[in-house]
VEXDOVO-455054 format. One record per residue (C-alpha): residue in three letters; x, y, z. Coordinates in nm, 4 decimals. Layout:
N
+------+----------+----------+----------+
: resn :        u :        v :        w :
+------+----------+----------+----------+
:  ALA :        X :        Y :        Z :
...
+------+----------+----------+----------+
//
This chain:
252
+------+----------+----------+----------+
: resn :        u :        v :        w :
+------+----------+----------+----------+
:  MET :  11.0510 :  16.7163 :  -8.8514 :
:  SER :  10.8706 :  16.4299 :  -8.7580 :
:  TYR :  10.4945 :  16.3930 :  -8.7404 :
:  GLY :  10.3639 :  16.1861 :  -8.4239 :
:  SER :  10.4637 :  15.7985 :  -8.4209 :
:  SER :  10.5391 :  15.6522 :  -8.7339 :
:  SER :  10.4010 :  15.2666 :  -8.6356 :
:  GLY :  10.0505 :  15.4165 :  -8.5162 :
:  VAL :  10.0141 :  15.6337 :  -8.8094 :
:  ALA :  10.0966 :  15.4020 :  -9.0879 :
:  ALA :   9.9030 :  15.1372 :  -8.9326 :
:  GLY :   9.5667 :  15.3507 :  -8.9534 :
:  ARG :   9.6154 :  15.4552 :  -9.2814 :
:  SER :   9.7334 :  15.1043 :  -9.4464 :
:  GLY :   9.3867 :  14.9916 :  -9.2980 :
:  SER :   9.5410 :  14.6873 :  -9.1330 :
:  ALA :   9.4862 :  14.8286 :  -8.7986 :
:  ARG :   9.2676 :  15.1231 :  -8.6220 :
:  PRO :   9.4753 :  15.4133 :  -8.5209 :
:  ARG :   9.5977 :  15.4094 :  -8.1812 :
:  ILE :   9.5446 :  15.6547 :  -7.9106 :
:  LEU :   9.6228 :  15.6933 :  -7.5884 :
:  VAL :   9.4022 :  15.8405 :  -7.3167 :
:  VAL :   9.6600 :  15.9683 :  -6.9881 :
:  GLU :   9.3547 :  16.0028 :  -6.7289 :
:  ASP :   9.3695 :  15.9378 :  -6.3053 :
:  GLU :   9.0191 :  15.9252 :  -6.2617 :
:  ALA :   8.9343 :  15.5760 :  -6.3787 :
:  LYS :   8.5445 :  15.6109 :  -6.4733 :
:  THR :   8.6167 :  15.9008 :  -6.7077 :
:  ALA :   8.8982 :  15.7157 :  -6.8206 :
:  ALA :   8.6332 :  15.4452 :  -6.9236 :
:  ALA :   8.3996 :  15.6456 :  -7.0970 :
:  VAL :   8.6919 :  15.8180 :  -7.2650 :
:  ARG :   8.7861 :  15.4962 :  -7.4121 :
:  ARG :   8.4821 :  15.3268 :  -7.4689 :
:  TYR :   8.3667 :  15.6589 :  -7.6901 :
:  LEU :   8.7050 :  15.6537 :  -7.9097 :
:  GLU :   8.6832 :  15.2659 :  -7.9557 :
:  HIS :   8.3102 :  15.3302 :  -8.0908 :
:  ALA :   8.4722 :  15.5909 :  -8.3081 :
:  GLY :   8.7292 :  15.3212 :  -8.4865 :
:  PHE :   8.9969 :  15.4431 :  -8.2310 :
:  ALA :   9.2312 :  15.1450 :  -8.0739 :
:  THR :   9.2797 :  15.2852 :  -7.7257 :
:  ASP :   9.5322 :  15.2143 :  -7.4672 :
:  VAL :   9.5081 :  15.4041 :  -7.0878 :
:  ALA :   9.7618 :  15.4967 :  -6.8710 :
:  ALA :   9.6382 :  15.6062 :  -6.5083 :
:  ASP :   9.9486 :  15.8474 :  -6.4475 :
:  GLY :  10.1954 :  16.0652 :  -6.5717 :
:  ARG :  10.5160 :  15.8607 :  -6.5809 :
:  SER :  10.3838 :  15.5604 :  -6.7218 :
:  GLY :  10.1586 :  15.7881 :  -6.9839 :
:  LEU :  10.4843 :  15.9688 :  -7.1221 :
:  ASP :  10.6794 :  15.6295 :  -7.1318 :
:  ARG :  10.4005 :  15.4743 :  -7.3365 :
:  ALA :  10.3696 :  15.8021 :  -7.5639 :
:  LEU :  10.6941 :  15.8119 :  -7.6290 :
:  SER :  10.6722 :  15.4662 :  -7.7355 :
:  GLY :  10.5685 :  15.5413 :  -8.1352 :
:  ARG :  10.2484 :  15.3482 :  -8.1177 :
:  TYR :  10.0357 :  15.6597 :  -8.1074 :
:  VAL :   9.8572 :  15.8699 :  -8.3324 :
:  LEU :   9.7469 :  16.1205 :  -8.0433 :
:  VAL :   9.7621 :  16.1795 :  -7.6864 :
:  VAL :   9.4750 :  16.2450 :  -7.4888 :
:  LEU :   9.6196 :  16.3957 :  -7.1894 :
:  ASP :   9.4993 :  16.5251 :  -6.8091 :
:  LEU :   9.6327 :  16.8464 :  -6.7135 :
:  ASN :   9.6371 :  16.6771 :  -6.3158 :
:  LEU :   9.7650 :  16.3821 :  -6.3041 :
:  PRO :   9.9377 :  16.2200 :  -6.0122 :
:  GLY :  10.3551 :  16.2037 :  -6.0177 :
:  LEU :  10.4413 :  16.3650 :  -6.2886 :
:  ASP :  10.1482 :  16.5778 :  -6.4318 :
:  GLY :  10.0208 :  16.6840 :  -6.7717 :
:  ARG :  10.2465 :  17.0102 :  -6.8406 :
:  ALA :  10.5183 :  16.7969 :  -6.7631 :
:  VAL :  10.4438 :  16.5152 :  -6.9691 :
:  CYS :  10.3282 :  16.7865 :  -7.2636 :
:  ARG :  10.6584 :  16.9648 :  -7.2698 :
:  ARG :  10.8617 :  16.6249 :  -7.2553 :
:  LEU :  10.6092 :  16.5319 :  -7.5688 :
:  ARG :  10.7250 :  16.8023 :  -7.6988 :
:  ALA :  11.0807 :  16.8209 :  -7.6763 :
:  GLU :  11.0397 :  16.4682 :  -7.8486 :
:  GLY :  10.8618 :  16.5097 :  -8.1702 :
:  SER :  10.5314 :  16.6397 :  -8.2544 :
:  CYS :  10.3123 :  16.3385 :  -8.1586 :
:  PRO :   9.9416 :  16.5718 :  -8.1655 :
:  VAL :   9.8090 :  16.6588 :  -7.7857 :
:  VAL :   9.4656 :  16.6625 :  -7.6653 :
:  MET :   9.4236 :  16.8345 :  -7.3036 :
:  LEU :   9.2166 :  16.8024 :  -7.0544 :
:  THR :   9.1405 :  17.0097 :  -6.7997 :
:  ALA :   8.8993 :  17.0659 :  -6.4847 :
:  ARG :   8.9786 :  17.4715 :  -6.5002 :
:  ALA :   8.7339 :  17.6713 :  -6.6768 :
:  GLY :   8.9430 :  17.9656 :  -6.6674 :
:  GLU :   9.0831 :  18.0599 :  -7.0072 :
:  ASP :   9.4201 :  18.1433 :  -6.8579 :
:  ASP :   9.4382 :  17.8012 :  -6.7512 :
:  ARG :   9.3228 :  17.6647 :  -7.1255 :
:  VAL :   9.5865 :  17.8603 :  -7.2667 :
:  ASP :   9.8277 :  17.7265 :  -7.0535 :
:  GLY :   9.7665 :  17.4138 :  -7.2262 :
:  LEU :   9.8363 :  17.5281 :  -7.5485 :
:  ASP :  10.1061 :  17.6950 :  -7.4590 :
:  LEU :  10.2731 :  17.4088 :  -7.3967 :
:  GLY :  10.2407 :  17.2772 :  -7.6870 :
:  ALA :   9.8642 :  17.0930 :  -7.6711 :
:  ASP :   9.7117 :  17.0893 :  -8.0211 :
:  ASP :   9.3396 :  17.1521 :  -7.8611 :
:  TYR :   9.1971 :  17.1592 :  -7.4914 :
:  VAL :   8.8471 :  17.0068 :  -7.3745 :
:  THR :   8.7077 :  17.1524 :  -7.0474 :
:  LYS :   8.5487 :  16.8712 :  -6.7696 :
:  PRO :   8.2733 :  16.7992 :  -6.7729 :
:  PHE :   8.2659 :  16.7456 :  -7.1049 :
:  SER :   8.0537 :  16.5235 :  -7.3449 :
:  PRO :   8.2723 :  16.2027 :  -7.4663 :
:  ARG :   8.1470 :  16.2541 :  -7.8100 :
:  GLU :   8.2729 :  16.6420 :  -7.7993 :
:  LEU :   8.5922 :  16.4856 :  -7.7170 :
:  VAL :   8.5488 :  16.2482 :  -8.0217 :
:  ALA :   8.4925 :  16.5496 :  -8.2318 :
:  ARG :   8.7774 :  16.6916 :  -8.1079 :
:  VAL :   9.0081 :  16.4211 :  -8.1618 :
:  ARG :   8.8846 :  16.3606 :  -8.5007 :
:  ALA :   8.9318 :  16.7398 :  -8.5911 :
:  VAL :   9.2583 :  16.7728 :  -8.4512 :
:  LEU :   9.3717 :  16.4756 :  -8.6137 :
:  ARG :   9.2333 :  16.5810 :  -8.9800 :
:  ARG :   9.4174 :  16.9562 :  -8.9699 :
:  THR :   9.7537 :  16.7881 :  -8.8332 :
:  ALA :   9.7883 :  16.4974 :  -9.0324 :
:  PRO :  10.0838 :  16.6025 :  -9.3349 :
:  GLU :   9.8654 :  16.5038 :  -9.6081 :
:  GLY :   9.6118 :  16.7670 :  -9.4929 :
:  LEU :   9.8243 :  17.0312 :  -9.4380 :
:  ALA :   9.8662 :  17.1123 :  -9.8034 :
:  GLU :   9.9621 :  16.9262 : -10.1515 :
:  GLY :  10.2626 :  16.9603 : -10.0831 :
:  GLY :  10.5675 :  17.1413 : -10.2083 :
:  ARG :  10.7782 :  17.4265 : -10.0539 :
:  ARG :  10.7549 :  17.7950 :  -9.9683 :
:  ARG :  11.0244 :  17.9967 :  -9.8618 :
:  TRP :  11.0385 :  18.3712 :  -9.7297 :
:  GLN :  11.4231 :  18.5516 :  -9.7718 :
:  GLU :  11.5046 :  18.9114 :  -9.7157 :
:  ASN :  11.8191 :  18.8747 :  -9.9762 :
:  GLU :  11.9404 :  18.6482 : -10.2173 :
:  THR :  12.1948 :  18.4139 : -10.0693 :
:  GLN :  11.9861 :  18.2165 :  -9.8336 :
:  PRO :  11.5858 :  18.2047 :  -9.7442 :
:  GLU :  11.4942 :  18.3192 :  -9.4256 :
:  ILE :  11.2507 :  18.0520 :  -9.3870 :
:  GLU :  11.1535 :  17.7066 :  -9.5810 :
:  VAL :  10.8919 :  17.4837 :  -9.5285 :
:  ASP :  10.9114 :  17.1375 :  -9.7236 :
:  LEU :  10.6324 :  16.9697 :  -9.6828 :
:  ASP :  10.7087 :  16.6755 :  -9.8854 :
:  ALA :  10.9661 :  16.5928 :  -9.6471 :
:  PHE :  10.7664 :  16.7604 :  -9.3559 :
:  ARG :  11.0745 :  16.9581 :  -9.2764 :
:  THR :  11.1046 :  17.2925 :  -9.1700 :
:  LEU :  11.4428 :  17.5338 :  -9.1792 :
:  ARG :  11.5405 :  17.8379 :  -9.0262 :
:  ARG :  11.8337 :  18.0025 :  -9.2292 :
:  GLY :  11.9665 :  17.6338 :  -9.3320 :
:  SER :  11.8897 :  17.4942 :  -8.9702 :
:  PRO :  11.5914 :  17.2336 :  -8.8794 :
:  VAL :  11.3498 :  17.3696 :  -8.6622 :
:  GLU :  11.1149 :  17.1681 :  -8.4672 :
:  LEU :  10.7250 :  17.2290 :  -8.4886 :
:  THR :  10.4219 :  17.0902 :  -8.4487 :
:  ALA :  10.2049 :  16.9986 :  -8.6957 :
:  THR :   9.9658 :  17.3379 :  -8.6204 :
:  GLU :  10.2386 :  17.5660 :  -8.6119 :
:  THR :  10.3412 :  17.4263 :  -8.9361 :
:  ARG :   9.9990 :  17.4991 :  -9.0702 :
:  LEU :   9.9822 :  17.8226 :  -8.9380 :
:  LEU :  10.3653 :  17.9081 :  -9.0775 :
:  TRP :  10.2832 :  17.7564 :  -9.4389 :
:  THR :   9.9444 :  17.9823 :  -9.4467 :
:  LEU :  10.1749 :  18.2907 :  -9.3852 :
:  LEU :  10.4238 :  18.1940 :  -9.6191 :
:  GLY :  10.1364 :  18.1604 :  -9.8857 :
:  ALA :  10.1540 :  18.5102 :  -9.9085 :
:  PRO :  10.3887 :  18.7465 :  -9.7561 :
:  GLY :  10.2884 :  19.0487 :  -9.6226 :
:  ARG :   9.9538 :  19.0032 :  -9.6697 :
:  VAL :   9.7294 :  19.0188 :  -9.3356 :
:  PHE :   9.5110 :  18.7463 :  -9.2081 :
:  SER :   9.2750 :  18.8100 :  -8.9925 :
:  ARG :   9.2027 :  18.6177 :  -8.6819 :
:  ASP :   8.8960 :  18.4985 :  -8.8142 :
:  GLU :   9.0539 :  18.3721 :  -9.1536 :
:  LEU :   9.3350 :  18.2313 :  -8.9317 :
:  VAL :   9.1267 :  18.0222 :  -8.7079 :
:  GLU :   8.9252 :  17.8637 :  -9.0197 :
:  ARG :   9.2662 :  17.7844 :  -9.2633 :
:  VAL :   9.4546 :  17.6675 :  -8.9390 :
:  LEU :   9.2371 :  17.5115 :  -8.6851 :
:  GLY :   8.9436 :  17.4142 :  -8.9376 :
:  ARG :   8.5977 :  17.5713 :  -8.9405 :
:  ASP :   8.4506 :  17.3434 :  -8.6768 :
:  PHE :   8.6890 :  17.4612 :  -8.3877 :
:  GLU :   8.4914 :  17.5887 :  -8.1129 :
:  GLY :   8.7886 :  17.7421 :  -7.8973 :
:  SER :   8.8663 :  18.1025 :  -7.8615 :
:  GLU :   9.0399 :  18.3213 :  -8.1145 :
:  ARG :   9.3140 :  18.3837 :  -7.8743 :
:  THR :   9.4482 :  18.0028 :  -7.9689 :
:  VAL :   9.5804 :  18.1516 :  -8.2346 :
:  ASP :   9.7280 :  18.4226 :  -8.0570 :
:  VAL :   9.9025 :  18.1324 :  -7.8427 :
:  HIS :  10.0378 :  17.9063 :  -8.1521 :
:  VAL :  10.1963 :  18.2725 :  -8.2841 :
:  ARG :  10.3762 :  18.3313 :  -7.9653 :
:  ASN :  10.4859 :  17.9493 :  -7.9956 :
:  LEU :  10.6037 :  17.9999 :  -8.3429 :
:  ARG :  10.8194 :  18.3199 :  -8.2572 :
:  ARG :  10.9587 :  18.1833 :  -7.9828 :
:  LYS :  11.1191 :  17.9498 :  -8.2391 :
:  LEU :  11.1658 :  18.1536 :  -8.5273 :
:  GLU :  11.2595 :  18.5198 :  -8.4050 :
:  GLU :  11.5877 :  18.6247 :  -8.2795 :
:  ASP :  11.4377 :  18.8247 :  -7.9908 :
:  PRO :  11.0554 :  18.7033 :  -7.9584 :
:  SER :  10.9820 :  19.0547 :  -7.7725 :
:  ARG :  11.0507 :  19.2086 :  -8.1133 :
:  PRO :  10.9133 :  19.0040 :  -8.3623 :
:  ARG :  11.0662 :  19.0825 :  -8.7438 :
:  LEU :  10.9074 :  18.7844 :  -8.9169 :
:  VAL :  10.5312 :  18.7134 :  -8.7817 :
:  GLN :  10.4370 :  19.0436 :  -8.7185 :
:  THR :  10.1170 :  19.1789 :  -8.5656 :
:  VAL :   9.8803 :  19.4343 :  -8.7086 :
:  PHE :   9.6772 :  19.5628 :  -8.4153 :
:  GLY :   9.2899 :  19.5168 :  -8.4492 :
:  VAL :   9.3477 :  19.2769 :  -8.7725 :
:  GLY :   9.5560 :  19.0031 :  -8.7237 :
:  TYR :   9.9614 :  18.8731 :  -8.8342 :
:  ARG :  10.1268 :  18.8829 :  -9.1281 :
:  LEU :  10.4915 :  18.7059 :  -9.2658 :
:  GLY :  10.7126 :  19.0402 :  -9.3005 :
:  GLY :  10.6908 :  19.2325 :  -9.5822 :
:  GLY :  10.9267 :  19.0672 :  -9.8034 :
:  ALA :  10.8627 :  18.8368 : -10.1243 :
:  PRO :  10.9058 :  18.4933 : -10.1446 :
+------+----------+----------+----------+
//
């Protein structure tokens, strides 16, 4: 499992260059305002005005994060986000002009790490970008090491190796986003224990997250889709109705 873009992340950490963000937005005034605030916050920023060019640039490996408008000419934001998720785990903050919760959840379902609804304050967007980078950076996930869960002694059912930033399901690699990795790592820390949604929001998304608790439900649904044999009847990530979620009932 890879994190974002190697060159963009390395440059940001070394101090030799500013971390680079791509803004994919077709409204020129909005793109200019977002770029100005991001650069003032210390990010190098590029802009693409349509989905096709945005996808090509996002896949170049230069960026630590992509700010992606949902409604784009040609290739729309949904299609771009799907491709980005198929290719890797570079964090995505989705911009949407629709305020309905279903529309915001739709973006998260596609694999976006966060969303901002138009009209928005560019300062709010910068704060969201920083929060996503804090919680999705590999070194921000935990101190390192491995966590695993299994029901028998032959082979771990699930194993997360944070040093290698890799997730295995019965020995086979599974591509998870950094947010999904953080969620799974949290559940693996105490198999059988029930984590409330509030607790998962704080541990996985951060105390400064201002979105809906339903965001956790979306990430759980995505995790089940990737890990469960039958996501409609989850055996690994279980729901405790009215409380929250737990990882199975076995021992690590």
